[in-house]
C-alpha positions in Angstrom: -6.0 -7.3 16.9 -5.8 -4.5 19.1 -4.1 -1.4 17.8 -2.5 1.4 19.4 -3.1 5.1 17.7 -0.4 7.7 17.8 -1.7 11.1 17.9 0.8 13.1 16.8 1.3 17.3 17.0 2.9 18.8 14.4 4.1 22.9 14.4 4.0 24.3 12.2 1.9 22.0 10.9 2.1 20.5 6.7 1.6 17.6 4.5 4.5 17.7 3.2 5.7 17.2 7.5 3.3 14.8 7.6 3.6 12.5 5.1 7.6 12.3 5.9 6.6 11.5 9.2 4.1 8.8 7.9 6.9 7.6 5.6 9.8 7.2 8.6 6.8 5.4 11.0 6.2 3.2 8.3 9.5 1.7 8.1 8.6 1.0 11.9 5.7 -0.9 11.4 2.5 1.6 11.6 0.4 0.9 8.8 -2.4 3.3 8.5 -2.5 7.1 8.9 -5.0 9.9 9.1 -4.9 13.9 9.1 -7.4 14.8 11.2 -7.6 18.7 12.0 -4.1 19.3 11.4 -3.1 16.4 13.6 -1.7 13.1 11.7 -3.4 10.4 13.3 -0.6 6.8 13.4 -1.9 3.1 13.6 0.0 0.4 14.9 -0.5 -3.3 16.3 -0.3 -3.7 19.5 2.0 -6.2 19.4 4.3 -4.0 16.7 3.9 -1.2 19.1 7.7 0.0 20.6 7.9 3.2 22.8 11.4 3.5 22.1 11.6 3.2 18.5 8.5 6.0 18.2 10.4 8.4 20.5 14.0 7.9 18.1 12.1 8.2 15.1 9.8 11.3 16.2 13.0 12.9 17.7 15.3 12.0 14.3 12.7 14.0 12.3 15.2 16.3 9.9 12.9 19.5 9.3 12.4 22.4 11.4 9.2 21.8 13.5 8.1 20.6 16.9 7.0 16.8 17.2 5.0 16.0 20.2 2.4 12.6 20.6 0.1 11.1 22.8 -0.8 7.2 22.8 -3.9 5.2 23.0 -5.5 1.9 22.8 -8.1 1.2 20.2 -10.3 -1.7 20.2 -10.4 -3.5 16.6 -14.6 -3.3 16.8 -14.6 -0.3 17.7 -11.9 1.1 15.2 -13.8 -0.5 12.5 -17.1 1.1 13.6 -15.2 4.3 13.5 -13.4 3.8 10.1 -16.5 3.2 8.9 -18.5 6.0 10.0 -15.8 8.7 9.5 -12.8 7.6 7.3 -13.2 5.8 4.5 -15.0 7.8 1.6 -15.7 6.4 -2.1 -12.8 6.6 -4.4 -13.9 7.5 -7.8 -11.3 7.0 -10.6 -13.3 8.9 -13.7 -15.9 6.6 -15.5 -13.1 3.5 -15.1 -12.9 2.5 -11.7 -15.0 3.6 -8.3 -13.9 1.8 -4.8 -16.3 1.4 -2.2 -17.2 -0.2 1.0 -20.7 -1.8 1.5 -22.1 1.1 3.8 -22.0 3.2 1.0 -24.8 4.2 -1.0 -25.8 6.2 -4.2 -22.0 5.1 -6.0 -21.7 6.0 -9.4 -21.9 3.4 -12.0 -18.1 2.5 -13.4 -16.2 0.5 -15.7 -14.8 -1.4 -12.8 -16.8 -1.5 -9.3 -14.6 -2.6 -6.1 -15.9 -3.4 -2.9 -13.7 -2.8 -0.2 -14.1 -3.2 3.7 -10.8 -2.6 5.1 -10.6 -3.2 8.8 -7.3 -1.0 9.3 -5.2 -2.5 6.2 -3.4 0.1 4.8 -4.6 0.7 0.7 -8.0 1.8 0.6 -6.8 3.9 -2.8 -7.3 7.4 -0.8 -3.5 7.6 -0.3 -1.3 8.8 -3.3 1.2 6.0 -3.4 -2.3 3.6 -4.2 -4.0 5.8 -6.1 -1.3 6.2 -8.5 -1.0 2.2 -8.5 -4.4 2.5 -9.5 -4.2 4.4 -12.0 -1.6 2.7 -13.6 -3.4 -0.8 -13.8 -6.0 0.6 -15.4 -3.4 1.7 -18.1 -1.8 -1.6 -18.5 -3.1 -4.7 -20.5 -3.4 -7.3 -17.8 -5.2 -9.8 -20.3 -3.9 -13.2 -19.2 -1.5 -12.0 -17.4 0.2 -13.7 -14.0 0.4 -11.0 -11.3 2.2 -10.7 -8.0 0.6 -8.3 -5.4 3.6 -7.5 -2.4 2.3 -5.9 0.4 -1.2 -6.5 -0.8 -3.1 -4.7 2.0 -6.7 -4.8 1.3 -5.8 -6.0 -2.1 -7.1 -3.8 -3.9 -4.4 -3.7 -7.0 -4.9 -7.4 -7.6 -8.6 -7.1 -7.5 -8.5 -4.6 -9.9 -5.8 -5.9 -11.8 -8.1 -9.3 -12.0 -11.1 -6.9 -13.0 -8.8 -5.7 -15.7 -8.1 -9.4 -17.2 -5.6 -11.0 -15.4 -5.7 -14.6 -14.8 -3.8 -15.5 -11.7 -3.0 -13.3 -8.7 -1.4 -14.1 -5.9 -1.5 -11.4 -3.0 1.0 -11.5 -0.1 1.1 -9.3 3.2 3.3 -10.1 6.4 0.1 -9.1 8.6 -2.2 -12.0 9.4 -4.8 -9.6 9.7 -4.4 -7.8 6.6 -4.0 -11.5 4.9 -7.7 -12.2 6.3 -8.9 -8.8 5.1 -7.8 -9.4 1.6 -9.6 -13.0 1.5 -12.8 -11.5 2.7 -12.5 -8.2 0.0 -11.7 -11.0 -2.4 -15.1 -13.0 -1.8 -16.8 -9.3 -1.7 -16.0 -8.9 -5.3 -16.8 -12.8 -6.1 -12.8 -12.8 -7.0 -11.4 -16.5 -6.9 -8.5 -16.7 -9.0 -6.2 -15.3 -6.2 -4.1 -16.8 -3.8 -3.6 -14.6 -0.6 -0.5 -15.7 1.9 0.9 -14.7 5.0 4.6 -13.5 4.9 7.3 -11.8 3.3 9.5 -12.1 -0.1 11.3 -15.4 1.4 7.7 -17.0 -0.1 9.2 -16.0 -3.6 11.5 -18.9 -3.7 9.1 -21.2 -4.7 9.9 -21.3 -8.2 6.8 -19.5 -9.3 7.1 -17.0 -11.6 4.9 -13.5 -12.9 4.4 -10.8 -15.5 3.4 -8.2 -13.5 4.7 -7.4 -9.9 2.9 -4.4 -7.9 4.2 -3.7 -5.1 3.2 -0.8 -3.0 5.4 -0.7 0.3 8.6 1.2 1.2 11.7 2.1 0.2 13.7 0.3 2.2 11.4 -3.1 1.8 12.0 -2.3 -2.1 15.6 -1.9 -1.8 16.2 -5.0 0.0 13.6 -7.4 -1.6 14.4 -6.1 -5.4 16.7 -9.1 -5.9 13.8 -11.2 -5.1 11.3 -9.7 -7.3 13.7 -9.6 -10.5 14.6 -13.3 -9.9 10.7 -14.6 -10.3 10.0 -12.0 -13.1 9.6 -13.6 -16.6 11.7 -11.9 -19.4 9.3 -9.0 -20.3 7.6 -8.6 -17.3 7.0 -4.9 -15.6 7.4 -4.3 -12.2 5.1 -1.4 -10.7 6.0 0.3 -7.3 5.3 2.9 -5.0 5.7 3.5 -1.4 8.4 6.0 -1.6 9.2 9.5 -2.3 11.1 11.7 -5.4 14.4 11.7 -3.8 14.6 8.1 -3.3 13.9 7.5 -7.2 17.9 6.9 -7.8 18.3 4.6 -5.1 15.5 2.2 -6.3 16.9 2.9 -10.2 20.5 1.9 -8.9 19.4 -1.3 -7.1 16.7 -2.2 -9.8 19.1 -2.1 -12.5 21.6 -3.9 -10.5 19.3 -6.7 -10.6 19.0 -6.5 -14.3 15.7 -4.4 -14.6 15.6 -1.7 -17.2 14.0 1.7 -15.5 10.8 2.9 -18.0 9.3 5.9 -16.3 8.2 7.4 -12.8 5.3 9.5 -11.5 4.9 11.7 -8.9 1.7 12.9 -6.8 2.9 15.5 -3.9 6.2 14.4 -4.0 5.2 10.1 -3.9 6.4 8.6 -6.8 5.1 5.5 -9.3 8.0 3.6 -10.6 7.9 1.2 -13.6 11.0 -1.4 -14.6 10.6 -4.0 -17.4 13.3 -7.3 -17.1 15.3 -7.4 -20.1 
């Protein structure tokens, strides 16, 4: 699978501006984002790329800044090599968890050691949304829990939940390449009690229920799919969600409460939020 690389120049540059643009692009199919030399690099599969949508999205940037871009084709094999060489660095969460790839050396010891070979899937742990979700998993009791990971990306969240004692995890993503990568990462970690499926929230109509749902996607998908999540949560089940900003919390709370979920708390880091609800 080939990708498009969009190099976006923002003048004046700020991480707040780049985060907002990343969120906007995520809603039109972009999967991964990197900041390099004050330039935002955004990646989307060749089949999903729509020049007109890209232009409309960037033209609608609401703050005072000049936004320009250029487009390049990235072959999958070349991208993997560049990612491994330049971008994916180990993630260390204290003494609790270290996430690294097979090519990393001198990795510190931690309670949970996770191997991830990302291959363009979003969710390595570097972004605030994923790192906050990882922290929530580390602070929750997963013993014998049945887990659903929506928008699983690399499957790092499901893998950590299983290492923390979960009984089984179901990981779902809309991208077949991402699902293949998730399966590979499960094998790297000798994880067998996980099922990876390609699709969307319509897969949740099969009657399966869950003790914990992990959903790190984006605001619009979460708002649209909360009704499906709530229906497959057991009484007392919890859902952790991320992928949106502090200004989106009220909208997320309103929809979740409409679906019978009780707000527990939210935390934020650099304006990105992780939020928890419980099913009554």
